[in-house]
C-alpha positions in Angstrom: 49.4 36.0 40.8 46.8 36.1 42.8 44.5 35.5 40.7 45.3 32.5 39.3 43.8 30.3 41.9 40.5 31.6 40.6 41.3 31.2 36.8 42.1 27.6 37.5 39.1 27.3 39.6 37.1 28.3 36.8 38.8 26.4 34.2 38.4 23.5 36.5 34.4 24.4 36.6 34.5 24.8 32.7 35.9 21.0 32.4 34.0 19.8 35.0 30.8 21.1 33.1 32.0 20.0 29.8 32.2 16.5 30.9 29.3 16.4 32.3 27.5 18.1 28.9 29.2 15.3 27.2 27.8 12.3 29.7 24.8 13.8 29.2 24.6 13.8 25.5 26.0 10.2 25.7 23.3 9.1 28.4 20.3 11.0 26.0 22.0 9.3 23.1 21.9 6.0 24.5 18.5 6.1 25.4 17.2 7.1 22.1 19.2 4.7 21.0 17.4 2.0 23.3 13.9 3.3 21.8 14.8 3.2 18.2 16.3 -0.3 18.6 12.5 -1.2 19.9 10.8 -0.2 16.5 10.2 -2.5 13.4 12.9 -2.0 11.1 11.1 -0.2 8.6 10.5 2.5 11.0 14.3 2.4 12.5 15.4 3.0 8.9 13.8 6.4 8.6 16.0 7.3 12.1 19.7 6.2 10.3 20.6 10.1 10.2 18.7 11.0 13.7 20.6 14.3 14.8 19.8 13.2 18.6 22.5 10.4 18.0 25.6 10.1 18.7 27.9 8.5 15.2 28.5 5.5 17.2 25.1 4.9 18.3 24.2 6.1 14.0 26.6 3.0 13.6 25.1 0.6 16.2 21.7 1.6 14.8 22.7 1.0 10.8 24.3 -2.7 12.2 20.8 -3.7 14.2 19.6 -2.9 10.4 21.9 -5.0 8.0 20.4 -8.6 8.9 17.0 -7.2 7.3 18.5 -5.8 4.4 18.1 -8.1 1.2 21.4 -9.2 -0.5 21.8 -9.4 -3.6 22.2 -13.5 -4.7 24.8 -13.0 -7.8 28.0 -13.5 -6.4 31.5 -12.9 -7.9 32.8 -16.5 -9.2 35.6 -18.1 -7.1 39.2 -18.2 -8.4 40.3 -21.4 -8.8 40.5 -23.6 -7.5 37.1 -24.1 -7.1 35.9 -26.8 -4.2 34.9 -30.4 -6.3 31.0 -30.1 -5.2 30.9 -26.3 -6.7 32.7 -27.0 -9.9 30.3 -30.3 -10.4 27.6 -28.0 -9.6 28.3 -25.3 -12.1 29.0 -28.2 -14.6 26.1 -29.8 -14.2 24.0 -26.9 -14.1 25.7 -25.3 -17.7 24.9 -29.3 -18.8 21.3 -28.6 -17.9 20.9 -25.3 -19.7 22.7 -26.7 -22.8 20.2 -29.8 -23.2 17.1 -27.0 -22.4 18.8 -25.1 -25.2 18.7 -28.6 -27.3 15.4 -29.6 -26.8 13.9 -26.6 -27.2 16.0 -25.6 -30.7 15.7 -29.3 -32.1 12.2 -30.1 -32.3 12.1 -26.2 -33.7 14.7 -27.2 -36.4 12.7 -30.2 -37.4 9.6 -28.9 -37.4 10.8 -26.3 -39.9 12.6 -28.7 -42.2 9.5 -30.5 -42.0 7.6 -27.5 -43.2 9.7 -26.5 -46.0 9.7 -30.7 -47.3 6.2 -30.5 -47.1 5.4 -27.1 -48.7 7.9 -28.7 -51.4 5.8 -32.1 -52.1 2.6 -30.2 -52.0 1.0 -30.1 -55.3 1.2 -26.6 -56.8 -2.5 -26.8 -59.4 -1.6 -24.8 -62.7 -3.0 -24.4 -66.0 -1.2 -23.1 -68.8 -2.4 -19.7 -70.2 -1.6 -20.6 -73.8 -0.6 -24.0 -76.2 3.1 -25.1 -75.6 4.9 -27.1 -77.9 8.0 -29.2 -77.1 9.5 -32.4 -78.6 9.7 -35.7 -76.8 12.3 -37.7 -76.9 11.8 -41.7 -76.4 13.9 -44.4 -75.4 15.2 -45.4 -78.9 16.0 -42.1 -80.2 13.1 -41.1 -81.5 11.4 -37.5 -81.5 8.0 -36.5 -82.2 6.1 -33.1 -81.4 3.8 -32.6 -78.6 1.7 -29.6 -77.8 -0.4 -29.1 -74.5 -3.4 -27.0 -74.7 -4.8 -24.1 -72.4 -6.3 -24.7 -69.8 -5.6 -28.4 -69.8 -2.7 -29.6 -68.1 -2.1 -29.7 -64.2 1.2 -28.8 -63.0 3.6 -29.3 -60.1 6.5 -27.1 -58.7 9.1 -29.6 -58.6 12.2 -29.6 -56.0 14.7 -27.6 -58.1 11.3 -25.0 -58.4 10.8 -25.7 -62.0 7.5 -26.1 -62.9 6.7 -29.8 -64.4 4.1 -31.4 -65.5 3.3 -35.2 -66.3 1.7 -35.7 -69.6 -0.2 -39.0 -71.3 1.0 -39.4 -74.7 -1.0 -40.8 -77.5 0.8 -44.3 -77.2 -0.6 -44.1 -73.4 2.8 -43.7 -71.6 3.4 -40.9 -69.4 6.6 -38.5 -69.2 7.7 -35.3 -67.2 8.2 -31.6 -68.6 9.9 -28.4 -67.8 7.3 -25.8 -68.7 7.7 -21.9 -68.7 6.5 -20.3 -66.0 5.6 -17.2 -67.8 3.1 -19.7 -69.8 1.1 -20.5 -66.2 -1.1 -18.7 -63.8 -2.7 -20.4 -60.7 -5.8 -21.8 -60.8 -9.1 -19.6 -59.5 
């Protein structure tokens, strides 16, 4: 038992030394944190995992960088009920997007329809490759044969895609006649 005061004194001294070491470590870490906080944000970012900093000082360093980080602009939509102003803003933005799509798609559709109609109404010049015979029925019910010679007839495609031509008959009247496309070739 005579040794107990010596051991107790050594333990007390060891505790004091440990507390002093922790205090020195804390002071050194705090000094390092103050030095790092004086740096630019990009330089501070490089020291996030600095071994000289205590965990609480690392957290303080991270928090000092938070305002300098770029935040994502996408936010999750709030659940109902939205404030009136936000609902109105969302509704107007959707309406403007729909109008922009309408302003683009309608002129494109109209231009496409116009191009198709123009192509159909354009005269396609063709000539007959051989003589074609057909019967012409007049309004009075009389039928007379007619022959269109090769290289003589100018043909136009109709709306239904059937080649047609207008021919002058012997009495000066004009008729529209559908022809077989096998008898046609385009003009050079």
